[in-house]
N, C-alpha and C positions, 0 to 999 in steps of 0.2 A: 101534526108536524108541518112545518113550513117547507114548501118545496121550491123555494127560490134558489137560483144558481149563480155562483161566482165563477167566471171563466178566467183561468190563469194563463197569462201570455208573457214569457220572457222574450226580450228582443235585444239583439246586438247587431248594429249596422243593417237594419232591415227596412230601410226607407222604401225600397222598391216593392215590398210585399205587405208591410204591416197594416196599411189602410184596409186592404181587402180582408185580411185576417180579422181585424177588430170589427169591421162592419158586418161580417158574416155572423159574428157572435151577437151583435146588437140586434140583428134581425130576428133572433129567436125570442119569442114573447116571454119565455120562462126565465130569461137572463136578468138578474137583478143588478149585476155589475160586471164590468170587464176590468180585471186588475192586471195592469201592465207594469212590468219592471224593465226600465231602460237600463241595460247592463253596460253602461259606459260607452255607448255608441259615439262614433266620431263622424258619421255621415249626417244626413238630414232627418234621421229618425226623430229627434227631439222636436223639430219643427212640425212634422206630421202629427205627432202625438199632441202637441199643444193645440193645434187646430181641431183635432178630433175631440179633445176635452171641451172646447168651447161649443162644439156642435151638439154634444150629448153628455150630460153630467153623470151618466153611468160609467163613463170611462175614467178610471182612477189610475194615475201614473205615479210610480215611485222610482227612486234611484238608490243605489247603495251609498253609504256615507263617503263623501268625497267624490262622488260620481265615478268611482272606479269600476272596472270590469271584474266580476267575480265568477262568471260562468253560469250555465243554465240551472244547476242544482241550487246554488245560493239564491239565484233570482226567483226560482219557483218557491223556495222556502220563505223568502221575504213576502212574496205575494200571498202565500198561504197564511202568514201571520196577519196580513192586512185584510183578508177576505172576511166578509160578514155573513155570508149565506150558510145554510145548513148543508148544501150540496156544492161540491166543487168539480169542475171539469177543466180540461187542459187543452191548449192549442199552441202550436209553435207559430212563430211569426211569419213563416213562409207557407203556412197551411191555411185551410179555411173550411168552415162548416157548410153543409148543404141545408136546404129547406127542411123544416120540421126535425131538426137534429135531435131535440130532446123529447119530443112528443111521446114516443113509445117508452123511453126511459122512465118518465114520470108516471105513466100508466102502470109500469111494473112496480115502482116503489109504492104506489097507492094500493095496488092489489096485494102486495106481499111486504108488509112493513118490516119484516125481519131481515130482508136483504140489505147488504151494505154497499153494493156497487153493481153497475151494469156495464158490460163491454160490448162493443159493436165493431162492424167492419169499416174499413176506410179504403178509399181509392187513391189514385195517383195522377199527378199532372207533371209532365216534364217541361221544364223551362230551358232545357238544353237538348242537343241532338242525342238521339237514343236509337237503339236497334229494336226491332219488333220482338225479339227474344227477351230483351230487357224489360219491355213494357209488359209482356205476357207474364213474366216472373213476378212482377210487383203490382199488377193492376188491382188486386184486391188483397189487403192484409186482414186476415180474419182467422178465427177459430172455426174449423170446418165442420164441427159437429157439436151437438148439445152435450155438455159435460157437467156432471154434478159438481156443485161447489167444493165438496170434500175431496174430489179428485183433480181439481183444476191445477193446483200447484205442481203436481207431478207432470201433468200433461204440458204445462208451460215450460217447466224446467228442462224437459227432454225434447221440446219442440214436437210433441206428438199432436197431430191434428191442427197444426198451425199455431198462430199466436195473434195477439191483438196489440194495436198501437195505443199510446197514451191519448192521441187525438180522439179515439173512439171510446174513452173511458170516463165514467162519472162515478163519484162515490160520496158517501156521507162523511162530513168532516169528523164525526165521532170516531171513525175507524183509525184516524191518525194517532190517537192515544196509544193504540196497540202496534200499529205498523211503523210509526215514526215517519219522518219526512225524507227528503232526498239526501243521499250521501254526497256531500260537497267535495269529497276527496277523489271521486271518480271522474276521469277524463271523458270516458264514453260509457254508455250503457246504464246511466243513472236512472233512466226511466224503466229499463228492464228490471233492475234491482228493486225499484219501488213497486212495480206491478207484482213481482214475485212475493214481496213481503205482504202486500195486501191480500194476495190470493191465499197466503198461508194463515192469516189471522182473521180474514173477513169472509163473508158469504157473498161471493160474486156470481152473478148469473148472466147468461147471454141475452142480448137484446136483438138487434137486427144484424145477422151475421152473413146474409146472402147478397147484400148490396150495400154500398157505402153510405155512411152518414156524414162523412168528412172527406177531405181530399188533402193528401200530402204533396207538397211541392218539392220537386227534385231539381237541383241545379248544381253547378260545379263546386260551390262552397259548402254543401251539406257535409257534416261530419260523417254520417253513415255511408257516404260515398267513398270514403277513404278506407279501403279494405285492409290495408297494411296496419292501420291503427287498431282495428278490431282484432287482427291476428295477434298482435303484440300484447294487447292489454285486456282482452276479453276475460281472462282468468281473474282479473281484479274485481269483476262484477260478482263472481261467486265467493271470493274472499270476503268482500263487503257483506254479502248475504250471510255467510257463515258466522262472522263475528256478531252480527245483529241477532241471528237465531240463537246462538250460544248464550248471549246475555239476556235473551228473552225466555230462556229455559224451554225452548222448543224441543219436542221429543227427539230422541236419538235417531230414529229412523229417517227423519227429515235432514238431520245433520249429515247422515251417511249419504243421502242423495246429493246434497250440496257439495260434499267433499269429492264425490265421484266426478261431478262436472268440473270442479276446480282443478283436479289433477289432470283430467283429459285436456283441458285448455292450457294448463301449465306445461304439459309435455309438448304441446304444439309450439309454445313460445320458446322452450329450450329443452334439449335432450341430454344436457351435460349432467352426469350423475352427481358430481360433487356439488354443483350449484343447487340441484334439486334436493339433495340431502340437507344442505344448509337451510334451505327454505323450509323443509319439513321440521327441522329443529326449532326455528323461530316461530313457526305457526303453532305447533303443538305446545310449546312452552308458554305461549300466550293463552292457551286454552287448556288449563291443567286438568279439568275433569275429563277431557278427551284423551289427554296424554296417558291416563291410566285406564283407558277403555280399549276394546278390541280394534277400534278405528285407527289408533296410532300405528298398530302393526299392519292392518289392512292397507293403509295408505303410505307406508314406508316405501320410498322410491325403488329400492332394490326388490321389494316384494311386488310392487306394481309392474315392474319391467323385468320380471324374472325370466320370461321367455326370451327376451333380447339378450340378457347377459349369461343365461344358462341354457342356450339353445340346444346343447347336446342332451339335455334332459327331456326335451320335447321334440322327438323325431317327427319329421313330416310324414303325414299319412299317405 
């Protein structure tokens, strides 16, 4: 197998960060190409990219038709189509790799050809003011213990023993045939949905999980900094995952887990019974095999919130 790596970087108005990001990838000897998609930037990103292309022909730059902005998912998907290596890794435009980012990953691929991907820890760098508590809470994003590939999906889904970032992830392109690519309808969490899909269909193993192999940049414009967006839309991640799993004929026990998380976050977004019941109808009629399963009853809103609406049947102990 060829162990060359394509690094995927979407960028929108990232002139202040993109050079550091790209150069950190080029410094890795295993990297065959850095595939950048300029997602309709209106700042000096294009100028920086053209200069970097002239300096190193491994930098490949693409734009969407018409130079429009289509979002991170569409940009990553375009980059995946253009990538030519057997392995792909990801990096956001305001993040960067550390020295020897891929050395251990490739050792694992060579030692165990059956694995499909490797995940690692990443650190954090704040470009804005922050509290010590905020730094401590985010200084290492990682899975905190070794987890068998067969159990990884459940652990990630329920945030047991931490999680990993896409900056610390590398996988074989062959996995994409089963997992699919990024969901372009998601406003947030498209990387979470993608990781969960690959964990469900691929054999993913831990690499370096006790120290960072990459660094995430945090600044005022980060989407993940906007907690209200996550509160409102997080349930859409699990809805996306559910439809994908259903059409991939994933076993019912996994659909049950996904539905559990979907409804937990749907109840956070709204507690209005009429709205939830309408959503239940639309959801399960789009998934007819589930409509006639026990899951349609288990996740009916009135059943899920029976203690709230029929509290007299559940006296306090």
